[in-house]
C-alpha positions in Angstrom: 113.5 111.1 97.8 110.9 111.7 100.6 112.4 108.8 102.6 115.9 110.0 102.1 115.1 113.6 103.4 113.2 112.2 106.3 116.2 110.1 107.3 118.7 112.9 107.0 116.5 115.2 109.0 115.1 112.6 111.4 118.0 110.9 113.0 121.6 112.0 113.6 122.9 108.5 112.8 122.0 109.0 109.2 124.2 112.1 109.1 127.0 110.4 111.0 126.7 107.3 108.7 126.3 105.0 111.7 122.6 103.9 111.3 123.6 100.6 109.7 125.5 99.7 112.9 122.2 99.1 114.5 119.6 98.6 111.8 120.0 94.8 111.1 119.8 94.0 114.8 116.9 96.3 115.6 114.7 96.1 112.5 111.1 94.7 113.0 111.7 91.0 112.1 115.4 90.1 111.3 116.2 87.2 109.1 119.4 84.9 109.1 121.2 87.3 106.7 120.6 90.1 109.2 122.8 88.4 111.7 125.8 88.3 109.3 125.1 91.8 107.9 125.1 93.2 111.5 128.6 91.9 112.0 130.0 93.4 108.9 133.1 95.7 109.2 132.4 99.3 110.3 133.6 100.6 106.9 131.1 98.5 105.1 128.3 100.0 107.3 129.5 103.5 106.3 129.4 102.5 102.7 125.9 101.1 103.0 124.6 104.3 104.6 126.2 106.5 101.9 124.8 104.2 99.2 121.3 104.5 100.8 121.6 108.3 100.6 122.8 108.2 97.0 119.9 105.9 95.9 117.2 107.8 97.8 118.4 111.4 97.3 120.3 111.5 94.0 119.2 108.6 91.8 115.5 109.6 91.5 116.6 112.7 89.5 118.0 110.3 86.8 114.3 109.9 85.7 114.5 113.4 84.0 117.8 112.9 82.3 116.9 110.9 79.3 116.0 107.3 78.5 119.2 105.6 79.5 119.5 107.5 82.8 115.9 106.7 83.5 116.5 103.0 83.0 119.6 103.2 85.2 117.4 104.7 87.9 115.0 101.7 87.6 117.9 99.2 87.7 119.5 100.8 90.8 116.1 101.1 92.6 115.3 97.5 92.0 118.7 96.3 93.0 118.5 98.4 96.2 115.2 96.7 97.1 116.5 93.3 96.4 119.4 93.9 98.8 116.9 95.0 101.4 114.8 91.8 100.8 117.9 89.7 101.3 119.0 91.5 104.5 115.7 91.5 106.4 112.0 90.7 106.5 110.5 94.0 105.5 107.5 92.1 104.2 105.7 93.5 101.2 107.3 97.0 101.5 110.2 96.2 99.2 108.1 94.4 96.6 105.7 97.3 96.4 108.6 99.7 95.9 109.8 97.7 93.0 106.5 98.0 91.1 106.8 101.8 90.3 110.4 101.3 89.3 109.2 99.1 86.4 107.8 102.3 84.8 111.4 103.4 84.1 111.7 100.8 81.3 110.0 101.4 77.9 108.8 98.8 75.5 112.1 98.5 73.7 113.9 97.8 77.0 111.4 95.0 77.9 111.1 93.4 74.5 113.3 90.5 75.6 110.5 89.3 77.8 108.4 88.3 74.8 108.8 85.5 72.4 110.4 86.3 69.1 107.5 85.0 67.2 104.9 86.4 69.6 102.4 89.1 68.6 103.6 91.6 71.2 107.1 91.6 69.8 105.9 91.9 66.3 103.6 94.8 67.1 106.5 96.6 68.9 108.8 96.1 65.9 106.2 97.5 63.6 105.7 100.6 65.7 109.4 101.2 65.9 109.8 100.8 62.1 107.0 103.3 61.5 108.4 105.8 63.9 111.9 105.5 62.4 110.4 106.2 58.9 108.5 109.3 60.3 105.1 107.7 59.9 102.5 108.6 62.6 99.2 106.8 63.2 96.2 108.8 62.2 94.5 110.7 65.0 91.2 109.2 66.2 88.5 110.2 68.7 89.8 107.6 71.1 93.3 109.0 71.0 92.0 112.5 71.6 89.9 111.3 74.6 92.9 109.5 76.1 95.1 112.6 75.7 92.5 114.7 77.5 92.2 112.2 80.3 96.0 112.0 80.7 96.4 115.7 80.8 93.5 116.1 83.3 95.0 113.4 85.5 98.4 115.1 85.3 96.9 118.5 86.4 95.0 116.8 89.2 98.1 115.1 90.6 100.1 118.3 90.2 97.5 120.2 92.2 97.2 117.6 94.9 101.0 117.4 95.2 101.5 121.0 96.2 101.2 120.3 100.0 103.4 117.2 99.5 106.2 119.3 97.9 105.8 122.0 100.6 106.1 119.3 103.2 109.2 118.0 101.4 110.9 121.4 101.6 109.8 122.1 105.2 112.4 121.7 108.0 109.6 119.9 109.9 108.9 117.3 107.3 106.2 114.9 108.3 106.4 111.2 107.6 103.6 108.8 106.6 101.0 111.5 106.0 98.2 111.9 103.5 97.2 115.3 102.3 93.8 114.7 100.7 90.7 112.7 101.8 91.0 110.2 98.9 94.7 109.5 99.8 95.8 109.9 96.2 99.1 111.5 97.2 100.9 111.1 100.4 104.4 110.9 102.0 106.0 107.7 103.2 109.4 107.1 104.7 110.5 104.0 106.5 113.1 104.1 109.3 113.3 107.9 109.6 114.9 107.1 112.9 116.7 103.9 113.9 116.3 102.3 117.3 119.7 101.6 118.9 118.6 98.7 121.1 116.3 95.9 120.6 113.7 95.3 123.3 111.2 92.4 123.2 108.1 91.6 125.1 108.1 87.9 126.0 104.7 86.3 126.9 104.7 83.8 129.7 102.0 81.6 131.1 101.4 79.2 133.9 98.7 76.7 134.8 99.0 77.5 138.5 96.2 79.5 140.0 98.5 81.0 142.6 101.1 82.7 140.4 103.1 84.1 143.3 104.3 80.8 144.7 108.0 79.9 144.4 107.1 76.6 142.7 105.3 78.2 139.8 106.6 77.4 136.4 106.3 80.1 133.8 106.5 78.9 130.2 107.2 81.2 127.3 104.8 81.6 124.3 106.7 81.6 120.9 105.5 83.8 118.1 105.8 82.6 114.5 108.7 84.9 113.6 109.6 87.6 116.1 112.7 86.9 118.3 112.0 84.7 121.3 113.9 81.6 122.1 117.6 82.4 122.0 118.6 79.3 119.9 115.8 79.7 117.3 117.1 80.7 113.9 115.6 84.0 112.6 112.9 83.2 110.0 112.9 84.0 106.3 109.3 85.1 105.3 109.6 87.9 102.7 107.2 89.0 101.2 104.7 87.5 103.7 103.6 89.8 106.5 103.2 88.6 110.1 101.2 91.6 111.3 101.1 90.5 114.9 104.9 90.1 115.1 105.3 93.6 113.7 102.9 95.0 116.2 104.9 93.4 119.0 108.0 95.2 117.7 106.2 98.5 118.2 104.8 97.4 121.5 108.2 96.8 123.0 109.4 100.4 122.8 106.1 102.3 122.9 104.7 101.5 126.3 101.3 103.2 125.9 100.7 101.7 122.4 102.3 98.5 123.7 99.6 98.0 126.4 96.9 98.5 123.8 98.6 96.0 121.5 98.9 93.5 124.3 95.2 93.8 125.0 94.4 93.4 121.3 96.5 90.3 121.3 94.4 88.9 124.2 91.3 89.7 122.1 92.5 88.1 118.9 93.7 84.7 120.2 91.1 82.0 121.2 90.7 81.4 124.9 91.8 77.8 124.6 95.3 78.9 123.9 95.8 80.7 127.2 97.0 79.5 130.5 95.5 80.3 133.8 97.7 83.4 134.2 99.6 85.5 131.7 102.7 87.5 132.3 104.9 89.8 130.2 108.6 90.2 130.7 110.6 93.0 129.0 114.0 91.9 127.6 116.9 93.6 125.8 118.0 91.4 122.9 121.4 91.4 121.1 122.8 89.2 118.4 125.5 86.9 119.6 129.0 87.5 118.4 130.4 84.9 115.9 133.0 82.7 117.7 131.6 83.5 121.2 130.6 80.8 123.6 126.9 81.6 123.1 127.2 81.3 119.3 129.1 78.0 119.8 126.0 76.8 121.8 123.8 77.4 118.8 122.4 80.7 120.1 121.5 83.5 117.7 120.6 85.9 120.5 121.6 86.9 124.0 119.2 88.8 126.2 119.1 90.7 129.5 116.0 91.1 131.6 114.8 94.7 131.9 111.8 94.0 134.1 108.1 93.2 134.1 106.2 94.8 131.2 102.7 94.0 132.3 101.3 92.5 135.5 100.0 88.9 135.6 96.5 88.8 134.1 94.0 86.3 132.8 91.2 86.8 130.3 88.6 87.3 133.1 90.6 90.2 134.5 90.4 92.0 131.1 86.6 91.7 130.9 86.1 95.4 131.9 88.8 96.5 129.5 87.0 94.8 126.6 83.6 96.1 127.7 84.9 99.7 127.8 85.9 99.5 124.2 82.8 97.6 123.0 84.9 94.6 122.0 83.3 91.1 122.0 84.3 89.3 125.2 86.8 86.5 124.8 85.1 83.2 124.2 81.9 84.9 122.8 82.7 84.7 119.1 
C-alpha cells in the first residue's frame, strides 16, 4: 500500500497509466523477457498499470476481510511478485516481498505440504478435531507468557507505526525512510518515479600513454549484467544481486552520485585490470524493434552517444581523491 500511494503521488505516468511504456526498458537490469514485455501493445501496458494499482492499493485490505479473502490476498501478492521476477532482474526484492505474503495462509491451507503420515499433519488434524468439538487446551504458564509477549509486541509496533501512518496520509509522503533508530518500522516503495530514457555509462580503456592521438584504440569494459555490447543478450540473474551493476544504473542519471560511484569502482577493482588510461562515455540506450534491421543483425539494443561522462584518468590521477576520503590507495591492499 505504501508503494502504491508513493507511485500515485510521485509520478504522473502512474496516474496516466503510461509508466509501463517505459519501465521494462529503463529498469535497473533488464532480462530477455523485458525486451518482449516492452514491445507489448499499448492496451496491455494500461492493463498492467491498473493491475499494479489494484494489487498495491486495494488487495492489502483483503487481509481484514476473513480467512478466504486473506488467502486471496496472499495468492495475488505472490503471483504479482512472480510476474515481476519473470519480467526483470529486480534481484532479491521480489523474493523478500513474497515472504510476508506467506503469513496469509493458515495451517489448514498449507497442510498439503506435509506427508499424510507425517507428525505435522497428524498434529494439525488433532487440533482441528478438538476445536470442532469445543475442546480447548488447558491454560499454562507458558501460554500466558506468550500472550503477554504478543500483546506487548503488538503495542510496541502500533506505537512505532504512528509516524509511518502519518507519513502515509501526508501529501508529501516520503519513500524509503525509517522512523526509529532500531529500524523496526519503515516505509519502502520501489519505482515511485519511472525514468523515461535509459542512459548508460560505458567504461573504455586504452594502453596508449598519449590518449589524445588519432591512432588510439579505445576498448570497452563489459560488466557482468548491465547493458553494454549491443548484441549481448540481457542476462537472467534473479534472485542474485549484482550490486555494482545496480550502482552504475544510478550513476548514469545522477551525475553527482555517479562521479562518486565511478571513483568507488576505481577503488574496488584491482589495478591489474585497468589500462593505462580510462574514459567514460555517456550513451542513450533503447531496445531494438522486432523486425528492424538492427534486430535482424542480432542486436538487442541501439544507442546514441550523449557525450563524455568523465575525463580520461588513470589510477595515479585519482590518488589525491582517495587520500581525501582516507581510502586505501589502489594496489596497497
